[in-house]
PDB file of N, CA, C and O in Angstrom:
ATOM      1  N   UNK A   1     -20.329   2.102 -19.849  1.00  0.00           N
ATOM      2  CA  UNK A   1     -19.877   1.332 -18.615  1.00  0.00           C
ATOM      3  C   UNK A   1     -18.372   0.991 -18.776  1.00  0.00           C
ATOM      4  O   UNK A   1     -17.941   0.636 -19.873  1.00  0.00           O
ATOM      5  N   UNK A   2     -17.622   1.091 -17.756  1.00  0.00           N
ATOM      6  CA  UNK A   2     -16.161   0.770 -17.896  1.00  0.00           C
ATOM      7  C   UNK A   2     -16.038  -0.432 -16.692  1.00  0.00           C
ATOM      8  O   UNK A   2     -16.716  -0.454 -15.665  1.00  0.00           O
ATOM      9  N   UNK A   3     -15.123  -1.307 -17.036  1.00  0.00           N
ATOM     10  CA  UNK A   3     -14.836  -2.357 -16.105  1.00  0.00           C
ATOM     11  C   UNK A   3     -13.311  -2.304 -15.727  1.00  0.00           C
ATOM     12  O   UNK A   3     -12.415  -2.189 -16.562  1.00  0.00           O
ATOM     13  N   UNK A   4     -13.122  -2.402 -14.354  1.00  0.00           N
ATOM     14  CA  UNK A   4     -11.763  -2.479 -13.848  1.00  0.00           C
ATOM     15  C   UNK A   4     -11.673  -3.787 -13.251  1.00  0.00           C
ATOM     16  O   UNK A   4     -12.432  -4.164 -12.358  1.00  0.00           O
ATOM     17  N   UNK A   5     -10.627  -4.564 -13.807  1.00  0.00           N
ATOM     18  CA  UNK A   5     -10.351  -5.799 -13.364  1.00  0.00           C
ATOM     19  C   UNK A   5      -9.131  -5.972 -12.436  1.00  0.00           C
ATOM     20  O   UNK A   5      -8.022  -5.657 -12.869  1.00  0.00           O
ATOM     21  N   UNK A   6      -9.255  -6.403 -11.321  1.00  0.00           N
ATOM     22  CA  UNK A   6      -8.126  -6.466 -10.469  1.00  0.00           C
ATOM     23  C   UNK A   6      -8.082  -7.693  -9.553  1.00  0.00           C
ATOM     24  O   UNK A   6      -9.099  -8.370  -9.406  1.00  0.00           O
ATOM     25  N   UNK A   7      -6.884  -8.013  -8.904  1.00  0.00           N
ATOM     26  CA  UNK A   7      -6.767  -9.061  -8.029  1.00  0.00           C
ATOM     27  C   UNK A   7      -6.229  -8.500  -6.715  1.00  0.00           C
ATOM     28  O   UNK A   7      -5.161  -7.892  -6.653  1.00  0.00           O
ATOM     29  N   UNK A   8      -7.076  -8.750  -5.601  1.00  0.00           N
ATOM     30  CA  UNK A   8      -6.675  -8.026  -4.421  1.00  0.00           C
ATOM     31  C   UNK A   8      -6.928  -9.173  -3.282  1.00  0.00           C
ATOM     32  O   UNK A   8      -7.604 -10.191  -3.429  1.00  0.00           O
ATOM     33  N   UNK A   9      -6.238  -8.771  -2.138  1.00  0.00           N
ATOM     34  CA  UNK A   9      -6.472  -9.691  -0.971  1.00  0.00           C
ATOM     35  C   UNK A   9      -7.974  -9.564  -0.468  1.00  0.00           C
ATOM     36  O   UNK A   9      -8.621  -8.522  -0.579  1.00  0.00           O
ATOM     37  N   UNK A  10      -8.407 -10.614   0.039  1.00  0.00           N
ATOM     38  CA  UNK A  10      -9.868 -10.604   0.512  1.00  0.00           C
ATOM     39  C   UNK A  10      -9.972  -9.489   1.652  1.00  0.00           C
ATOM     40  O   UNK A  10     -10.947  -8.741   1.729  1.00  0.00           O
ATOM     41  N   UNK A  11      -8.935  -9.439   2.493  1.00  0.00           N
ATOM     42  CA  UNK A  11      -8.925  -8.461   3.641  1.00  0.00           C
ATOM     43  C   UNK A  11      -9.106  -7.058   3.098  1.00  0.00           C
ATOM     44  O   UNK A  11      -9.663  -6.246   3.836  1.00  0.00           O
ATOM     45  N   UNK A  12      -8.717  -6.690   1.939  1.00  0.00           N
ATOM     46  CA  UNK A  12      -8.668  -5.306   1.358  1.00  0.00           C
ATOM     47  C   UNK A  12      -9.903  -4.998   0.596  1.00  0.00           C
ATOM     48  O   UNK A  12     -10.029  -3.904   0.046  1.00  0.00           O
ATOM     49  N   UNK A  13     -10.869  -5.964   0.536  1.00  0.00           N
ATOM     50  CA  UNK A  13     -12.045  -5.780  -0.307  1.00  0.00           C
ATOM     51  C   UNK A  13     -12.905  -4.521   0.149  1.00  0.00           C
ATOM     52  O   UNK A  13     -13.365  -3.733  -0.677  1.00  0.00           O
ATOM     53  N   UNK A  14     -13.090  -4.386   1.514  1.00  0.00           N
ATOM     54  CA  UNK A  14     -13.891  -3.239   1.968  1.00  0.00           C
ATOM     55  C   UNK A  14     -13.190  -1.910   1.792  1.00  0.00           C
ATOM     56  O   UNK A  14     -13.806  -0.869   1.559  1.00  0.00           O
ATOM     57  N   UNK A  15     -11.924  -1.985   1.908  1.00  0.00           N
ATOM     58  CA  UNK A  15     -11.078  -0.662   1.723  1.00  0.00           C
ATOM     59  C   UNK A  15     -11.166  -0.289   0.252  1.00  0.00           C
ATOM     60  O   UNK A  15     -11.326   0.896  -0.040  1.00  0.00           O
ATOM     61  N   UNK A  16     -11.079  -1.147  -0.625  1.00  0.00           N
ATOM     62  CA  UNK A  16     -11.204  -0.909  -2.048  1.00  0.00           C
ATOM     63  C   UNK A  16     -12.557  -0.380  -2.375  1.00  0.00           C
ATOM     64  O   UNK A  16     -12.736   0.592  -3.109  1.00  0.00           O
ATOM     65  N   UNK A  17     -13.552  -1.103  -1.765  1.00  0.00           N
ATOM     66  CA  UNK A  17     -15.040  -0.660  -2.104  1.00  0.00           C
ATOM     67  C   UNK A  17     -15.218   0.756  -1.581  1.00  0.00           C
ATOM     68  O   UNK A  17     -15.821   1.572  -2.278  1.00  0.00           O
ATOM     69  N   UNK A  18     -14.763   1.070  -0.481  1.00  0.00           N
ATOM     70  CA  UNK A  18     -15.030   2.454   0.084  1.00  0.00           C
ATOM     71  C   UNK A  18     -14.223   3.488  -0.759  1.00  0.00           C
ATOM     72  O   UNK A  18     -14.740   4.565  -1.055  1.00  0.00           O
ATOM     73  N   UNK A  19     -12.934   3.159  -1.154  1.00  0.00           N
ATOM     74  CA  UNK A  19     -12.250   4.142  -2.013  1.00  0.00           C
ATOM     75  C   UNK A  19     -12.942   4.407  -3.498  1.00  0.00           C
ATOM     76  O   UNK A  19     -13.012   5.514  -4.031  1.00  0.00           O
ATOM     77  N   UNK A  20     -13.368   3.342  -3.975  1.00  0.00           N
ATOM     78  CA  UNK A  20     -14.001   3.504  -5.274  1.00  0.00           C
ATOM     79  C   UNK A  20     -15.349   4.339  -5.024  1.00  0.00           C
ATOM     80  O   UNK A  20     -15.587   5.287  -5.772  1.00  0.00           O
ATOM     81  N   UNK A  21     -16.135   4.046  -4.107  1.00  0.00           N
ATOM     82  CA  UNK A  21     -17.246   4.793  -3.718  1.00  0.00           C
ATOM     83  C   UNK A  21     -17.011   6.151  -3.570  1.00  0.00           C
ATOM     84  O   UNK A  21     -17.844   6.931  -4.031  1.00  0.00           O
ATOM     85  N   UNK A  22     -15.934   6.608  -2.956  1.00  0.00           N
ATOM     86  CA  UNK A  22     -15.480   8.047  -2.699  1.00  0.00           C
ATOM     87  C   UNK A  22     -15.212   8.686  -4.061  1.00  0.00           C
ATOM     88  O   UNK A  22     -15.413   9.887  -4.235  1.00  0.00           O
ATOM     89  N   UNK A  23     -14.738   7.848  -5.069  1.00  0.00           N
ATOM     90  CA  UNK A  23     -14.547   8.415  -6.241  1.00  0.00           C
ATOM     91  C   UNK A  23     -15.720   8.419  -7.319  1.00  0.00           C
ATOM     92  O   UNK A  23     -15.636   8.901  -8.449  1.00  0.00           O
ATOM     93  N   UNK A  24     -16.735   7.845  -6.806  1.00  0.00           N
ATOM     94  CA  UNK A  24     -17.908   8.019  -7.558  1.00  0.00           C
ATOM     95  C   UNK A  24     -18.227   6.656  -8.374  1.00  0.00           C
ATOM     96  O   UNK A  24     -19.040   6.696  -9.296  1.00  0.00           O
ATOM     97  N   UNK A  25     -17.696   5.671  -8.088  1.00  0.00           N
ATOM     98  CA  UNK A  25     -17.895   4.300  -8.715  1.00  0.00           C
ATOM     99  C   UNK A  25     -19.327   3.872  -8.149  1.00  0.00           C
ATOM    100  O   UNK A  25     -19.450   3.802  -6.926  1.00  0.00           O
ATOM    101  N   UNK A  26     -20.360   3.597  -8.932  1.00  0.00           N
ATOM    102  CA  UNK A  26     -21.586   3.364  -8.391  1.00  0.00           C
ATOM    103  C   UNK A  26     -21.778   1.934  -7.821  1.00  0.00           C
ATOM    104  O   UNK A  26     -22.766   1.726  -7.115  1.00  0.00           O
ATOM    105  N   UNK A  27     -20.880   0.914  -8.085  1.00  0.00           N
ATOM    106  CA  UNK A  27     -20.991  -0.412  -7.574  1.00  0.00           C
ATOM    107  C   UNK A  27     -19.680  -1.266  -7.886  1.00  0.00           C
ATOM    108  O   UNK A  27     -18.781  -0.932  -8.658  1.00  0.00           O
ATOM    109  N   UNK A  28     -19.747  -2.371  -7.173  1.00  0.00           N
ATOM    110  CA  UNK A  28     -18.629  -3.281  -7.263  1.00  0.00           C
ATOM    111  C   UNK A  28     -19.157  -4.696  -7.262  1.00  0.00           C
ATOM    112  O   UNK A  28     -20.054  -5.062  -6.503  1.00  0.00           O
ATOM    113  N   UNK A  29     -18.586  -5.445  -8.110  1.00  0.00           N
ATOM    114  CA  UNK A  29     -19.097  -6.901  -8.095  1.00  0.00           C
ATOM    115  C   UNK A  29     -17.930  -7.833  -8.091  1.00  0.00           C
ATOM    116  O   UNK A  29     -16.986  -7.618  -8.851  1.00  0.00           O
ATOM    117  N   UNK A  30     -17.939  -8.843  -7.291  1.00  0.00           N
ATOM    118  CA  UNK A  30     -16.893  -9.769  -7.004  1.00  0.00           C
ATOM    119  C   UNK A  30     -17.355 -10.988  -7.919  1.00  0.00           C
ATOM    120  O   UNK A  30     -18.425 -11.567  -7.734  1.00  0.00           O
ATOM    121  N   UNK A  31     -16.497 -11.308  -8.872  1.00  0.00           N
ATOM    122  CA  UNK A  31     -16.926 -12.392  -9.778  1.00  0.00           C
ATOM    123  C   UNK A  31     -16.306 -13.719  -9.393  1.00  0.00           C
ATOM    124  O   UNK A  31     -16.916 -14.755  -9.659  1.00  0.00           O
ATOM    125  N   UNK A  32     -15.136 -13.752  -8.785  1.00  0.00           N
ATOM    126  CA  UNK A  32     -14.528 -14.987  -8.308  1.00  0.00           C
ATOM    127  C   UNK A  32     -13.648 -14.779  -7.190  1.00  0.00           C
ATOM    128  O   UNK A  32     -13.055 -13.705  -7.092  1.00  0.00           O
ATOM    129  N   UNK A  33     -13.481 -15.796  -6.240  1.00  0.00           N
ATOM    130  CA  UNK A  33     -12.658 -15.673  -5.162  1.00  0.00           C
ATOM    131  C   UNK A  33     -11.829 -17.004  -5.177  1.00  0.00           C
ATOM    132  O   UNK A  33     -12.433 -18.071  -5.292  1.00  0.00           O
ATOM    133  N   UNK A  34     -10.602 -16.976  -5.075  1.00  0.00           N
ATOM    134  CA  UNK A  34      -9.622 -17.988  -5.076  1.00  0.00           C
ATOM    135  C   UNK A  34      -8.586 -17.876  -4.052  1.00  0.00           C
ATOM    136  O   UNK A  34      -8.247 -16.761  -3.653  1.00  0.00           O
ATOM    137  N   UNK A  35      -8.052 -18.957  -3.591  1.00  0.00           N
ATOM    138  CA  UNK A  35      -7.017 -18.808  -2.576  1.00  0.00           C
ATOM    139  C   UNK A  35      -6.045 -19.899  -2.910  1.00  0.00           C
ATOM    140  O   UNK A  35      -6.377 -20.905  -3.538  1.00  0.00           O
ATOM    141  N   UNK A  36      -4.794 -19.660  -2.457  1.00  0.00           N
ATOM    142  CA  UNK A  36      -3.743 -20.590  -2.640  1.00  0.00           C
ATOM    143  C   UNK A  36      -3.092 -20.990  -1.312  1.00  0.00           C
ATOM    144  O   UNK A  36      -2.087 -21.700  -1.328  1.00  0.00           O
ATOM    145  N   UNK A  37      -3.666 -20.530  -0.081  1.00  0.00           N
ATOM    146  CA  UNK A  37      -3.283 -20.854   1.095  1.00  0.00           C
ATOM    147  C   UNK A  37      -2.190 -19.951   1.633  1.00  0.00           C
ATOM    148  O   UNK A  37      -1.799 -20.131   2.786  1.00  0.00           O
ATOM    149  N   UNK A  38      -1.670 -18.996   0.882  1.00  0.00           N
ATOM    150  CA  UNK A  38      -0.707 -18.117   1.374  1.00  0.00           C
ATOM    151  C   UNK A  38      -0.929 -16.783   0.643  1.00  0.00           C
ATOM    152  O   UNK A  38      -1.346 -16.755  -0.515  1.00  0.00           O
ATOM    153  N   UNK A  39      -0.623 -15.618   1.391  1.00  0.00           N
ATOM    154  CA  UNK A  39      -0.874 -14.382   0.641  1.00  0.00           C
ATOM    155  C   UNK A  39      -0.084 -14.101  -0.523  1.00  0.00           C
ATOM    156  O   UNK A  39       1.109 -14.405  -0.544  1.00  0.00           O
ATOM    157  N   UNK A  40      -0.680 -13.517  -1.545  1.00  0.00           N
ATOM    158  CA  UNK A  40       0.131 -13.245  -2.855  1.00  0.00           C
ATOM    159  C   UNK A  40       1.159 -11.987  -2.591  1.00  0.00           C
ATOM    160  O   UNK A  40       2.203 -11.847  -3.229  1.00  0.00           O
ATOM    161  N   UNK A  41       0.742 -11.153  -1.627  1.00  0.00           N
ATOM    162  CA  UNK A  41       1.689  -9.931  -1.397  1.00  0.00           C
ATOM    163  C   UNK A  41       1.322  -9.525   0.017  1.00  0.00           C
ATOM    164  O   UNK A  41       0.310  -9.968   0.558  1.00  0.00           O
ATOM    165  N   UNK A  42       2.139  -8.690   0.603  1.00  0.00           N
ATOM    166  CA  UNK A  42       1.996  -8.263   1.962  1.00  0.00           C
ATOM    167  C   UNK A  42       1.759  -6.674   1.891  1.00  0.00           C
ATOM    168  O   UNK A  42       2.623  -5.926   1.432  1.00  0.00           O
ATOM    169  N   UNK A  43       0.506  -6.209   2.387  1.00  0.00           N
ATOM    170  CA  UNK A  43       0.238  -4.857   2.510  1.00  0.00           C
ATOM    171  C   UNK A  43       0.198  -4.516   3.952  1.00  0.00           C
ATOM    172  O   UNK A  43      -0.529  -5.157   4.711  1.00  0.00           O
ATOM    173  N   UNK A  44       0.929  -3.557   4.361  1.00  0.00           N
ATOM    174  CA  UNK A  44       1.235  -3.325   5.764  1.00  0.00           C
ATOM    175  C   UNK A  44       0.193  -2.267   6.226  1.00  0.00           C
ATOM    176  O   UNK A  44      -0.101  -2.284   7.421  1.00  0.00           O
ATOM    177  N   UNK A  45      -0.347  -1.429   5.490  1.00  0.00           N
ATOM    178  CA  UNK A  45      -1.237  -0.452   5.874  1.00  0.00           C
ATOM    179  C   UNK A  45      -2.155   0.034   4.716  1.00  0.00           C
ATOM    180  O   UNK A  45      -1.952  -0.395   3.580  1.00  0.00           O
ATOM    181  N   UNK A  46      -3.144   0.903   4.965  1.00  0.00           N
ATOM    182  CA  UNK A  46      -4.115   1.343   4.030  1.00  0.00           C
ATOM    183  C   UNK A  46      -3.322   2.301   3.082  1.00  0.00           C
ATOM    184  O   UNK A  46      -3.743   2.481   1.939  1.00  0.00           O
ATOM    185  N   UNK A  47      -2.234   2.897   3.504  1.00  0.00           N
ATOM    186  CA  UNK A  47      -1.638   3.917   2.696  1.00  0.00           C
ATOM    187  C   UNK A  47      -0.943   3.235   1.448  1.00  0.00           C
ATOM    188  O   UNK A  47      -0.647   3.873   0.437  1.00  0.00           O
ATOM    189  N   UNK A  48      -0.701   1.836   1.615  1.00  0.00           N
ATOM    190  CA  UNK A  48      -0.058   1.174   0.504  1.00  0.00           C
ATOM    191  C   UNK A  48      -1.144   0.882  -0.664  1.00  0.00           C
ATOM    192  O   UNK A  48      -0.792   0.443  -1.759  1.00  0.00           O
ATOM    193  N   UNK A  49      -2.362   1.134  -0.370  1.00  0.00           N
ATOM    194  CA  UNK A  49      -3.353   0.759  -1.496  1.00  0.00           C
ATOM    195  C   UNK A  49      -3.343   1.888  -2.429  1.00  0.00           C
ATOM    196  O   UNK A  49      -3.500   3.029  -1.994  1.00  0.00           O
ATOM    197  N   UNK A  50      -3.179   1.671  -3.628  1.00  0.00           N
ATOM    198  CA  UNK A  50      -3.247   2.688  -4.591  1.00  0.00           C
ATOM    199  C   UNK A  50      -4.461   2.465  -5.550  1.00  0.00           C
ATOM    200  O   UNK A  50      -4.544   1.451  -6.243  1.00  0.00           O
ATOM    201  N   UNK A  51      -5.323   3.376  -5.556  1.00  0.00           N
ATOM    202  CA  UNK A  51      -6.478   3.302  -6.337  1.00  0.00           C
ATOM    203  C   UNK A  51      -6.443   4.066  -7.690  1.00  0.00           C
ATOM    204  O   UNK A  51      -6.105   5.249  -7.727  1.00  0.00           O
ATOM    205  N   UNK A  52      -6.778   3.409  -8.736  1.00  0.00           N
ATOM    206  CA  UNK A  52      -6.651   4.084 -10.133  1.00  0.00           C
ATOM    207  C   UNK A  52      -7.533   5.194 -10.135  1.00  0.00           C
ATOM    208  O   UNK A  52      -8.517   5.244  -9.398  1.00  0.00           O
ATOM    209  N   UNK A  53      -7.162   6.246 -11.080  1.00  0.00           N
ATOM    210  CA  UNK A  53      -7.915   7.426 -11.357  1.00  0.00           C
ATOM    211  C   UNK A  53      -9.125   7.019 -12.039  1.00  0.00           C
ATOM    212  O   UNK A  53      -9.119   6.239 -12.991  1.00  0.00           O
ATOM    213  N   UNK A  54     -10.262   7.602 -11.501  1.00  0.00           N
ATOM    214  CA  UNK A  54     -11.562   7.376 -12.187  1.00  0.00           C
ATOM    215  C   UNK A  54     -12.350   8.527 -12.592  1.00  0.00           C
ATOM    216  O   UNK A  54     -12.760   9.318 -11.743  1.00  0.00           O
ATOM    217  N   UNK A  55     -12.580   8.668 -13.766  1.00  0.00           N
ATOM    218  CA  UNK A  55     -13.243   9.947 -14.311  1.00  0.00           C
ATOM    219  C   UNK A  55     -14.678   9.647 -14.651  1.00  0.00           C
ATOM    220  O   UNK A  55     -14.820   9.149 -15.768  1.00  0.00           O
ATOM    221  N   UNK A  56     -15.695   9.820 -14.001  1.00  0.00           N
ATOM    222  CA  UNK A  56     -17.035   9.460 -14.305  1.00  0.00           C
ATOM    223  C   UNK A  56     -17.595  10.242 -15.490  1.00  0.00           C
ATOM    224  O   UNK A  56     -17.330  11.431 -15.669  1.00  0.00           O
ATOM    225  N   UNK A  57     -18.392   9.511 -16.302  1.00  0.00           N
ATOM    226  CA  UNK A  57     -18.881  10.184 -17.603  1.00  0.00           C
ATOM    227  C   UNK A  57     -20.103  11.020 -17.112  1.00  0.00           C
ATOM    228  O   UNK A  57     -20.868  10.663 -16.215  1.00  0.00           O
ATOM    229  N   UNK A  58     -20.181  12.172 -17.817  1.00  0.00           N
ATOM    230  CA  UNK A  58     -21.326  13.131 -17.451  1.00  0.00           C
ATOM    231  C   UNK A  58     -22.457  13.017 -18.472  1.00  0.00           C
ATOM    232  O   UNK A  58     -23.469  13.708 -18.352  1.00  0.00           O
TER     233      UNK A  58
END
């Protein structure tokens, strides 16, 4: 099992979940959710989302 640890905006969680599922990642766990009252970064569209390469073990 491999773990990818990342920090994302809450609004992008479903987009990330869908992209990882398309790549063959079997599941996604949210360990912690924190907020500071303002966005950490601005993502203007889904095309800005970069999903890391995932190579499933056979």
